[in-house]
Each structure stands twice: as structure tokens, then as C-alpha cells.
C-alpha positions as CSV (number, residue, x, y, z in Angstrom):
1,X,172.0,38.6,0.9
2,X,170.3,41.3,2.5
3,X,168.3,42.3,5.8
4,X,164.8,42.8,5.5
5,X,163.0,43.7,8.9
6,X,160.4,45.6,10.5
7,X,160.1,48.0,13.4
8,X,157.0,50.2,14.8
9,X,156.0,52.5,12.0
10,X,159.2,51.8,10.1
11,X,160.5,48.9,7.6
12,X,164.4,48.6,7.4
13,X,165.8,47.3,4.0
14,X,169.6,46.8,4.2
15,X,172.6,44.9,2.8
16,X,175.5,43.2,4.3
17,X,178.6,44.9,5.5
18,X,180.4,46.2,3.1
19,X,178.0,45.5,0.1
20,X,175.8,47.7,-2.0
21,X,172.0,47.9,-2.1
22,X,170.1,47.8,-5.2
23,X,166.5,48.3,-6.0
24,X,165.0,47.0,-9.1
25,X,161.5,47.5,-11.3
26,X,160.6,46.1,-14.3
27,X,163.4,43.7,-14.3
28,X,166.0,46.4,-14.1
29,X,168.0,48.1,-11.5
30,X,166.6,51.7,-10.6
31,X,168.4,52.9,-7.3
32,X,171.9,51.6,-6.0
33,X,173.2,53.1,-2.8
34,X,177.0,52.1,-2.6
35,X,178.5,51.0,0.8
36,X,180.0,54.3,1.1
37,X,176.7,55.9,1.2
38,X,176.5,57.5,-2.5
39,X,173.3,56.8,-4.0
40,X,172.6,56.5,-7.7
41,X,169.4,56.9,-9.7
42,X,169.8,55.4,-13.1
43,X,173.5,54.6,-12.6
44,X,174.9,51.9,-10.7
45,X,178.2,53.8,-10.0
46,X,177.0,57.0,-8.5
47,X,180.2,59.1,-8.1
48,X,178.4,61.7,-5.7
49,X,176.4,61.3,-2.4
50,X,173.4,61.7,-5.1
51,X,174.2,60.7,-8.8
52,X,171.3,60.7,-11.2
53,X,171.4,59.5,-14.7
54,X,168.7,61.6,-16.5
55,X,166.2,64.2,-15.4
56,X,165.3,66.0,-12.1
57,X,162.2,67.3,-11.4
58,X,160.6,69.2,-8.5
59,X,157.5,70.9,-8.0
60,X,159.0,73.9,-6.1
61,X,162.5,74.8,-5.5
62,X,166.0,73.0,-4.7
63,X,167.6,73.6,-1.1
64,X,171.2,73.4,-0.3
65,X,172.2,73.3,3.5
66,X,168.1,74.3,4.2
67,X,168.8,77.2,2.0
68,X,166.7,77.3,-1.1
69,X,169.2,77.9,-4.3
70,X,167.3,77.3,-7.1
71,X,163.2,78.0,-7.7
72,X,160.8,78.6,-10.7
73,X,157.4,79.4,-10.0
74,X,154.1,81.0,-11.4
75,X,150.3,80.4,-11.7
76,X,149.2,82.5,-14.3
77,X,152.8,82.0,-16.2
78,X,153.7,78.6,-14.9
79,X,157.8,78.8,-14.2
80,X,158.0,82.4,-15.6
81,X,160.2,83.3,-12.5
82,X,163.8,81.7,-12.2
83,X,165.8,82.4,-9.0
84,X,169.0,81.1,-8.7
85,X,171.1,81.8,-5.4
86,X,170.5,81.7,-1.6
87,X,167.7,84.3,-0.8
88,X,167.3,85.0,-4.6
89,X,163.8,86.3,-5.0
90,X,162.8,84.7,-1.9
91,X,160.0,87.2,-1.0
92,X,158.4,87.1,-4.3
93,X,154.7,86.4,-4.4
94,X,152.6,85.1,-6.9
95,X,149.8,86.9,-8.6
96,X,146.2,86.6,-7.8
97,X,144.6,84.3,-10.3
98,X,141.4,86.1,-10.0
99,X,142.6,89.3,-11.4
100,X,143.0,89.1,-15.0
101,X,145.9,90.3,-16.8
102,X,147.9,90.6,-13.8
103,X,151.6,90.2,-14.3
104,X,152.7,90.8,-10.3
105,X,155.4,88.7,-9.3
106,X,155.9,87.2,-12.9
107,X,158.7,87.2,-15.7
108,X,161.4,87.9,-13.2
109,X,165.2,86.4,-13.5
110,X,167.1,86.8,-10.4
111,X,170.7,84.8,-10.2
112,X,172.9,85.6,-7.1
113,X,173.0,85.6,-3.2
114,X,170.0,88.0,-2.2
115,X,169.4,89.1,-5.7
116,X,165.7,90.5,-6.0
117,X,165.6,89.5,-2.3
118,X,162.8,92.2,-1.5
119,X,160.8,91.9,-4.3
120,X,157.1,90.9,-3.8
121,X,155.3,91.9,-6.8
122,X,157.6,93.4,-9.2
123,X,157.9,91.9,-12.5
124,X,159.9,91.7,-15.9
125,X,163.0,92.1,-13.7
126,X,166.6,90.8,-14.5
127,X,168.9,90.7,-11.6
128,X,172.5,89.5,-11.8
129,X,174.9,89.5,-9.1
130,X,175.4,89.2,-5.6
131,X,172.7,91.5,-3.8
132,X,171.6,92.9,-7.1
133,X,168.3,94.6,-6.9
134,X,168.2,93.3,-3.3
135,X,165.8,95.9,-2.0
136,X,163.8,97.3,-4.5
137,X,160.2,95.9,-5.4
138,X,159.2,97.4,-8.8
139,X,159.4,96.1,-12.5
140,X,161.1,96.4,-15.9
141,X,164.8,96.7,-14.4
142,X,167.8,95.3,-15.2
143,X,170.9,95.1,-13.1
144,X,174.3,93.2,-13.8
145,X,176.7,93.3,-11.1
146,X,177.6,92.9,-7.5
147,X,175.2,95.3,-5.5
148,X,174.0,96.7,-8.7
149,X,170.7,98.7,-7.7
150,X,171.0,97.1,-4.4
151,X,169.3,100.0,-2.4
152,X,167.5,101.6,-5.8
153,X,163.8,102.3,-6.2
154,X,161.6,102.6,-9.3
155,X,161.1,101.1,-12.8
156,X,162.3,100.9,-16.4
157,X,166.0,101.3,-15.0
158,X,169.3,99.8,-16.4
159,X,172.5,99.3,-14.1
160,X,175.6,97.6,-15.4
161,X,178.6,97.3,-12.8
162,X,179.5,96.7,-9.5
163,X,177.5,99.0,-7.2
164,X,176.3,100.7,-10.2
165,X,172.7,102.4,-9.4
166,X,172.9,101.3,-6.0
167,X,171.5,103.9,-4.4
168,X,169.5,105.6,-7.5
169,X,165.8,106.4,-6.7
170,X,163.4,107.1,-9.7
171,X,162.3,105.9,-13.3
172,X,163.9,105.2,-16.7
173,X,167.3,105.7,-15.2
174,X,170.8,104.1,-16.9
175,X,173.9,103.9,-14.5
176,X,176.8,102.3,-16.3
177,X,180.2,101.5,-14.2
178,X,181.7,100.8,-11.1
179,X,179.9,102.9,-8.2
180,X,178.0,105.0,-10.9
181,X,174.9,106.2,-9.1
182,X,175.9,105.1,-5.8
183,X,175.1,108.4,-3.8
184,X,171.4,108.2,-3.0
185,X,169.4,110.8,-5.0
186,X,166.2,110.8,-6.6
187,X,165.6,111.6,-10.4
188,X,164.1,110.2,-13.7
189,X,165.6,109.9,-16.8
190,X,169.1,109.9,-15.6
191,X,172.2,108.6,-17.5
192,X,175.4,108.2,-15.6
193,X,178.4,106.5,-17.3
194,X,181.5,105.9,-16.0
195,X,183.3,104.9,-12.6
196,X,182.1,107.0,-9.6
197,X,179.6,108.9,-12.2
198,X,176.9,110.4,-10.3
199,X,174.5,113.6,-9.5
200,X,175.3,115.9,-6.5
201,X,171.6,117.0,-6.0
202,X,168.4,115.4,-6.4
203,X,165.1,115.7,-8.2
204,X,166.9,116.0,-11.7
205,X,165.0,115.1,-15.0
206,X,167.0,114.3,-18.3
207,X,170.1,114.7,-17.1
208,X,173.6,113.0,-18.2
209,X,177.1,112.4,-16.7
210,X,179.5,110.7,-18.8
211,X,183.2,109.7,-17.8
212,X,185.1,108.9,-14.7
213,X,184.0,110.9,-11.5
214,X,181.5,113.2,-14.0
215,X,178.7,114.6,-12.1
216,X,175.7,116.5,-13.5
217,X,173.9,119.2,-11.0
218,X,170.8,120.3,-12.9
219,X,168.3,118.8,-15.1
220,X,168.0,118.9,-19.2
221,X,171.8,118.8,-19.1
222,X,174.9,116.7,-20.3
223,X,178.3,116.8,-18.6
224,X,181.3,115.2,-20.2
225,X,184.1,114.1,-18.1
226,X,185.4,115.7,-14.8
227,X,187.6,118.7,-15.9
228,X,188.2,116.7,-19.0
229,X,188.8,118.0,-22.5
230,X,186.8,116.8,-25.0
231,X,187.8,115.8,-28.8
232,X,185.9,115.6,-31.7
233,X,187.9,114.0,-34.6
234,X,191.2,114.1,-32.6
235,X,192.4,111.9,-29.8
236,X,194.5,114.7,-28.3
237,X,192.1,117.6,-27.2
238,X,194.0,120.6,-26.3
239,X,191.0,122.5,-25.0
240,X,187.8,122.1,-23.3
241,X,186.4,121.6,-26.7
242,X,188.7,120.7,-29.6
243,X,187.0,119.8,-32.9
244,X,188.9,118.6,-35.8
245,X,187.6,117.9,-39.5
246,X,189.1,116.7,-42.7
247,X,187.4,119.1,-44.8
248,X,184.2,118.7,-47.2
249,X,180.5,119.2,-46.6
250,X,179.8,117.2,-43.8
251,X,182.7,118.7,-41.4
252,X,182.4,121.6,-38.9
253,X,180.0,122.4,-36.4
254,X,176.3,123.2,-36.8
255,X,174.3,125.0,-33.9
256,X,170.5,125.3,-34.9
257,X,168.9,126.8,-31.7
258,X,170.0,130.6,-31.0
259,X,172.4,130.8,-28.4
260,X,176.1,130.0,-27.3
261,X,176.7,131.2,-23.8
262,X,180.3,131.8,-22.3
263,X,180.6,132.3,-18.8
264,X,183.6,133.7,-17.3
265,X,184.6,133.1,-13.6
266,X,181.0,134.7,-12.6
267,X,182.5,138.2,-13.6
268,X,181.4,138.8,-17.3
269,X,179.1,136.6,-19.5
270,X,178.8,136.8,-23.2
271,X,176.3,135.0,-25.8
272,X,176.3,134.5,-29.5
273,X,172.5,134.5,-30.8
274,X,171.4,133.5,-34.1
275,X,168.0,135.2,-35.0
276,X,167.3,136.6,-31.6
277,X,167.5,140.0,-33.3
278,X,165.3,139.0,-36.5
279,X,168.0,138.6,-39.5
280,X,171.3,139.0,-37.1
281,X,174.0,137.3,-35.7
282,X,174.4,139.1,-32.5
283,X,177.2,138.8,-29.7
284,X,175.8,140.3,-26.6
285,X,177.0,141.3,-22.8
286,X,174.6,139.1,-21.1
287,X,176.3,139.3,-17.7
288,X,173.0,140.5,-15.8
289,X,171.8,137.1,-16.2
290,X,173.2,133.5,-15.6
291,X,169.9,131.9,-17.7
292,X,170.2,131.0,-21.1
293,X,168.3,133.1,-24.0
294,X,168.4,136.2,-21.7
295,X,168.8,139.3,-23.8
296,X,172.2,141.3,-23.1
297,X,173.6,144.6,-24.7
298,X,174.5,144.0,-28.3
299,X,178.2,144.3,-28.9
300,X,178.2,143.2,-32.6
301,X,175.5,142.4,-35.1
302,X,176.0,140.8,-38.7
303,X,173.4,141.0,-40.8
304,X,172.4,138.0,-42.8
305,X,172.4,138.2,-46.5
306,X,174.5,141.5,-46.7
307,X,177.2,140.4,-44.0
308,X,177.2,144.2,-43.0
309,X,178.8,144.3,-39.5
310,X,177.6,146.8,-36.7
311,X,179.3,147.5,-33.6
312,X,177.4,148.7,-30.7
313,X,174.2,148.7,-32.8
314,X,171.2,146.6,-32.1
315,X,170.0,146.9,-35.8
316,X,171.1,145.9,-39.1
317,X,174.3,147.9,-40.4
318,X,173.7,149.8,-43.6
319,X,177.6,149.4,-44.6
320,X,180.3,147.1,-44.4
321,X,181.4,148.2,-41.1
322,X,179.1,150.6,-38.8
323,X,180.0,151.8,-35.4
324,X,178.2,153.4,-32.8
325,X,180.8,155.0,-30.7
326,X,184.3,155.0,-30.5
327,X,186.7,152.5,-32.1
328,X,190.5,151.8,-32.1
329,X,192.8,150.9,-34.9
330,X,196.7,150.7,-35.2
331,X,196.4,151.1,-38.9
332,X,193.5,151.8,-41.3
333,X,194.1,151.1,-45.3
334,X,191.6,152.5,-47.4
335,X,191.8,151.1,-50.9
336,X,189.3,153.2,-52.6
337,X,188.5,156.8,-53.7
338,X,184.9,158.8,-53.4
339,X,183.8,161.8,-54.9
340,X,181.8,164.4,-52.6
341,X,182.8,167.4,-50.1
342,X,186.2,167.4,-49.1
343,X,185.5,167.1,-44.9
344,X,189.0,166.9,-42.8
345,X,189.4,164.3,-40.4
346,X,190.8,164.9,-36.9
347,X,192.6,163.3,-34.2
348,X,192.6,163.9,-30.4
349,X,195.7,163.6,-28.8
350,X,195.1,164.3,-25.4
351,X,194.0,162.3,-21.6
352,X,192.3,159.1,-22.3
353,X,190.9,159.7,-25.7
354,X,194.2,159.9,-27.6
355,X,194.2,159.1,-31.2
356,X,190.3,159.2,-31.7
357,X,189.6,159.9,-35.3
358,X,186.5,161.9,-36.3
359,X,185.3,164.7,-38.6
360,X,186.8,168.2,-37.6
361,X,184.7,170.1,-35.4
362,X,185.4,173.9,-34.8
363,X,182.5,175.0,-32.7
364,X,183.1,177.0,-29.9
365,X,180.7,174.5,-28.1
366,X,183.8,172.3,-28.0
367,X,186.2,175.0,-27.0
368,X,187.3,176.9,-23.9
369,X,190.1,179.1,-22.6
370,X,189.9,181.0,-26.2
371,X,192.3,183.4,-26.8
372,X,193.6,185.4,-29.9
373,X,196.5,183.9,-31.7
374,X,198.7,186.5,-34.0
375,X,201.5,185.0,-34.8
376,X,202.1,184.5,-38.7
377,X,205.0,185.5,-40.8
378,X,207.2,185.3,-37.8
379,X,206.5,181.5,-37.7
380,X,206.5,181.0,-41.4
381,X,209.7,182.6,-41.9
382,X,211.6,180.2,-39.3
383,X,210.0,177.1,-41.0
384,X,212.4,174.8,-43.1
385,X,210.3,172.8,-45.8
386,X,212.4,169.6,-46.3
387,X,212.2,166.8,-49.1
388,X,212.8,163.3,-47.8
389,X,212.3,159.5,-48.3
390,X,209.8,157.6,-46.1
391,X,211.8,154.8,-44.4
392,X,208.6,152.2,-44.7
393,X,207.8,152.4,-48.2
394,X,210.8,154.5,-49.7
395,X,208.4,157.2,-51.5
396,X,210.1,160.6,-51.9
397,X,208.1,163.6,-50.2
398,X,208.0,167.0,-49.1
399,X,207.0,168.3,-45.6
400,X,208.3,169.6,-42.1
401,X,210.5,168.2,-39.6
402,X,208.3,167.9,-36.6
403,X,211.3,168.2,-34.4
404,X,212.2,171.6,-35.9
405,X,208.7,172.7,-36.0
406,X,208.1,172.1,-32.3
407,X,211.0,174.5,-31.4
408,X,209.5,177.3,-33.5
409,X,205.8,176.7,-32.1
410,X,205.1,173.6,-30.1
411,X,201.1,174.3,-30.4
412,X,202.1,172.9,-34.2
413,X,203.2,169.4,-33.3
414,X,201.6,166.6,-31.2
415,X,203.3,163.7,-29.1
416,X,202.8,159.8,-28.7
417,X,201.9,157.8,-25.7
418,X,205.6,157.9,-24.7
419,X,205.9,161.5,-24.6
420,X,208.0,161.8,-28.0
421,X,207.4,164.4,-30.9
422,X,205.7,162.5,-33.3
423,X,204.0,164.9,-36.1
424,X,203.2,168.2,-37.2
425,X,199.4,169.6,-37.1
426,X,199.4,170.8,-40.7
427,X,195.8,171.6,-40.5
428,X,196.3,174.1,-37.6
429,X,199.2,175.7,-40.2
430,X,196.1,177.3,-41.8
431,X,195.8,179.8,-38.8
432,X,199.3,180.6,-39.2
433,X,198.7,181.1,-43.0
434,X,195.6,183.6,-42.2
435,X,197.8,185.4,-39.8
436,X,200.7,185.7,-42.1
437,X,197.9,186.5,-45.1
438,X,196.5,189.3,-42.9
439,X,200.4,190.7,-42.2
440,X,201.1,190.6,-45.9
441,X,197.9,192.3,-46.7
442,X,198.5,194.9,-44.2
443,X,201.6,195.5,-45.7
444,X,200.2,195.6,-49.2
445,X,197.9,198.1,-47.9
446,X,200.2,200.3,-46.7
447,X,202.4,199.8,-50.0
448,X,199.2,200.8,-51.9
449,X,198.6,203.8,-49.8
450,X,202.5,204.9,-50.1
451,X,202.3,204.2,-53.8
452,X,198.9,206.5,-54.1
453,X,200.6,209.3,-52.0
454,X,203.8,209.2,-54.2
455,X,201.1,209.2,-57.6
456,X,199.6,212.2,-56.0
457,X,202.6,213.7,-55.3
458,X,204.2,213.0,-58.7
459,X,200.9,214.5,-60.4
460,X,201.3,217.5,-58.4
461,X,204.8,217.9,-59.6
462,X,203.8,217.2,-62.9
463,X,201.3,219.9,-63.0
464,X,203.9,222.4,-61.1
465,X,206.2,221.5,-63.9
466,X,203.7,222.0,-66.8
467,X,203.0,225.4,-65.0
468,X,206.6,226.3,-64.6
469,X,207.3,225.6,-68.3
470,X,204.3,227.8,-69.2
471,X,206.0,230.5,-67.3
472,X,209.5,229.9,-68.8
473,X,207.8,229.8,-72.2
474,X,206.0,233.3,-71.6
475,X,209.5,234.3,-69.9
476,X,211.3,233.1,-73.0
477,X,208.7,235.1,-75.3
478,X,209.3,238.2,-73.6
479,X,212.9,237.9,-73.7
480,X,212.8,237.3,-77.4
481,X,210.4,240.5,-77.9
482,X,212.8,242.3,-75.9
483,X,215.9,241.4,-77.7
484,X,214.3,242.2,-80.7
485,X,213.5,245.8,-79.6
486,X,216.9,246.3,-78.1
487,X,218.6,245.5,-81.7
488,X,216.2,247.8,-83.6
489,X,217.4,250.6,-81.8
490,X,220.7,250.1,-82.0
491,X,220.3,250.1,-85.6
């Protein structure tokens, strides 16, 4: 038994105390209100304040505590939006049905408290997380995570992670990782991957920072890590870039554009260019400019095809190694012989130009303080030729001892950079030989003069002897005649 009564403007249906109230239709129970206040639709044993066995349909939204928590909307495209969460998509407006092909405010999916809260006309957005996309009113964005894109602006953006892209303004941007893109900067086609990855300045284009705390500061740039080593083919890189290959045709590094730039603490910069000078690989000093693809002073050039190396040349070298200027070598090994003029090589051993090798020059153009040098046989006579074995190679040889030569004539020796006697200037011995030859020639000339004098004197003596013999013969004949005459008289 129950109660049925009417009051002004109100009908009251009730049940006895402690009893359930059931409403029937078509001979079946459709609704039951339990004594404890639970309401069941399609069930006689509701377990909650409202328990529905079957489908529930609403034309606008579902509220909890007076706040909308679930809504689908759309006129041109019915139910094209899905908003779940307190104030999710609450400002979203519907498209103007009088404008053909107007997608404004459609195809949005917002999940989480305040997700897409300020979106009015943006469409084709997907926001998941508390405050995700809260302040943005744009299209074609995908945000996932608490606060993802919460203060962002622009379209075609993808943000993943807590507070990811929360302050990025621009289009076609990607931000992945906790707090990545959380500092307010504008830019387009920006990619940030890693916790706290970001930009240090705004208005960038096509810039990428990858790694925790990695930052990018200029357009058209890729930054890997924050002061991190990068390894390719290795998980323990030992330098800023460590590439390890296992061999084969697909291993190694290939660089197709023409410059690799090395910058050294704002002091000196060097670049490797491929084909900046046609047909050459060049290493250039580009300290005059921080910009790429800026020509510098060519330090080394390798010619394509021949492989000739030029040092200090900006054109192709004509031999395997061609140096324009001075070079320094600890040892030079020459394995072949050539025919031609026998031009001597000389080395300098004074000042900063010690041990520079070049063709010997003897012109007065290179000399000062010129004086005659007269020593010859005196030096030669005091030099002691020796035979010896070289310690390094063991070869048996002949020569002079530099220490002994220095005691005879210091100008014929040279010292190393430690001040030690190092060797003999064998070429300079030729000047001593010239003086010795002159001294010997003077002696020979004097001897020839003496011999000529003696020969004249000898000729004169021979002539006198001949004359004496003639006289003696005449005397002898005279004596013979006198002797015969004397004998006749005695007889």
C-alpha cells in the first residue's frame, strides 16, 4: 500500500515507511526507488543513488556537482567533439551552419580538468591531461600530459609530457619530455626532445634540441645533448663525436656538402672545404669570419685524381708534395735517384731560421761584412781524416771529427739548438781547398821559376865548359906541336 495525494501544482506519490516505490508500465517494472533513496532504472536492486540497467542518452552534457564533466557537441558534424573533465572545452562554440565547409569548433577531443578550456573555434585538436591546451585557441594540435601546451599558441603542434610545450608559440612544433619548451619563446618547426629541452631565444625556424637540458639558439640547427658526447656505433663515446664502424662499404662518415668548420675558443677557426676551389680538398684558416662557407687562407690543398698535396697553395700542386714557403722536418727519407744538374742543398743554423734547407745561394745579395779569408794549407795540415762506424746504422765511413775541426777553425763547424757541436760544414771546406790550391800553385810557380833559373845557369855552365874544352884542346894541340919541335931540335 502507498500514498497518492495532490497539492497545489504538485502530485505526491509515496510508499509506506520502510517500503520501496515501484513504477510499472506495460505490465513491467520500469523504475524502483528503494527505501534508502537509491533509484534504479531497469533494475529492482539499484546499488547507487542512480543505477541504470541499459543505455543513457542526453542531448547536451553530463554534470557532477553542477559542473559539466562530459559533453559531445556538433551541428554540421553531430557529436564530433568529445569533452571529458570539469570545464574541458567549456568555451567551445559551434560552427556557423550557414558557412559551407566550416569546421570551426569541431573534431576536438579534450580530456581532463580545464583541457582545451579557452578553445572557441579551433578544430581537430586532441588534448589529454589536466590543463592541457588550456589557453590555446587553434587547430590540428595534439597535447598529452599535465599542463602540456597550457600557455601555447599556434597550430600543427605535438607536445608529449608534463608541461611539455607549455609556453611554445608557433606552428609545426614538437616538444617531448618533462618541461620541454616550458620557457616562452616563439618559433616555427621547432623540435625539442628531452627533459627541460628548450630554446634560449625566440623567432627561430627549423631548430632542434635533443637531450636533457639541451638548448638551441639559432635557426636551421641541430643540437645533441647538453655538453654531452655523441656516439655512433658505440655506447661509450670518448669525444664530442665518436664514430665506430665494423667495416664494410656502408661504414664510415660521408659529408656531401662542402664545409666542416672547427672553432677554437673564439681564437682561431679552421675549415675543411670540398670543391670550394674546383677539384681540391682544402684546409683553410677562416678565423676572419664566424660564418660558414666563408673562404679563408688556404693552408693545405689536396688535388682530386692525382692526390697531389700543396702546402700554402691555392691551386693544384704539380707534384706529390709542393710547399709554398718554409717547411720543418725532423727527418727526410729519399728513396730514389734522379739525373740532372748537381745543385747543392744548404741549411741555415742561425736565429729563428735554424735548419732550413734550400738550394745553396752564394750571391753577395745575401751577404754582409764581406772579408777575405786567406787560410788554406795551414788548416788542411792540421785536419785529421778518420774512419769510423755510424752508431745508428753501423755503416763504415770516412770523414772528419767535428770537435777536432772546431779546434782548428770554428767557422767550419755548426752547433745544434742546445749549443753542442753537431757537424762539419763540408761544403765550406772548398774555400779552404781553394786557398790551399793557391798556396800550392804559388809554391809550384816559385819552384818552376827556380828550376828555370837553374836550367839557364846549367846551360850557361855547359856553354862555358864547351868553350873551356875548345880552349883546352887548342892548348893541347899547341903543346903537342911544341913538344914535337923540341924533340927535333935535340935530335
